[in-house]
N, C-alpha and C positions, 0 to 999 in steps of 0.2 A: 294601585291599591298599595297601603302603607305597612311598609316589611314588617313592624312591628321589634324595633328592634331589642336583644336582649339584657345590653346594660347601659351603665352610665358610660360613654366616650373617657370622659376626664376619669375617672374615680372606678370605675367599673364595679357600683354597685349592679348588683342584680336586680332588674325591673322587670317582672312578671307582665304577661299580657294586659291584666288586669290591674296593675299598680295605680295609684293614683301619686303617686311622685316620681311619673315619666312624664317630662316636656321634651317639646321636638320643635326644631325650627322650619321652614316651610322646605326646606331639603330634606327633610325627616332625618338632622343631626340629631340626636338622640341623648340626652342629662339627667340626672338627678336633679330634683327639686333645689335638695340643698346648694349644690353646683351651680345650679343658673342664680340661684336668690344672693347665694354669699359670695361668689368667686367672680362670676360672670356679669353679674351687675343685668341679667335679664340680655344678654347681648350674645348672640351667637360666634365662637371665638371664629367658626369657617367661612362665615357669609355674612358677617356682619348683621341679621335677621333678629328678632326677638323672635320669643317663644311663646309657646302655648301648650297649655294642658294635651296631655297625648289621648286620643281616645281611647275607649277599651273595647278592644274585639270582644262581640257575645261569643261567649262559651260555646252555643251551638252552631257556630260558624269557624270552631279552628280542626275540625276534622277535614274541612272544604275548602278551607283559606287557614293553611297554618303560619303560625310566626316566623319569623327568621331566627336562626339559630347562631347567625353570624356575629360574630363579638369584636367591635369595633373600638380598641381601647389604644385611644393618642391624646394621655394629656394634656393640658393646655399649657402654653409658655405664658404663665401671668404677666410678666414683665411686657411682652409682645403683643398681649391684650390689652393690657391698659394702654398700650401706644396706639392701636388699633381704635379704643374707644376715644380717645381723645382727638385724630382724625377724623371719626364721624361726628361729634360733636359740632365742629367749626364749620 
């Protein structure tokens, strides 16, 4: 089950459970749409995978399956990310 993490790992923007701005990779690294599109160029800085819109957990399931409260704030080293992207394109 998805954790539904509460913030963008890069900019720490709040991403509530029903946010249409939340994007995740296959390992559920969570970033806002702005960071994914404008800084990360659709490539996860942690695994090199792509991103998809995070599903929205139905409100009636929140009590039984609460979302995560753990904030993972780890701003991306953009220079290192660019180097990784170059390697992925080879």
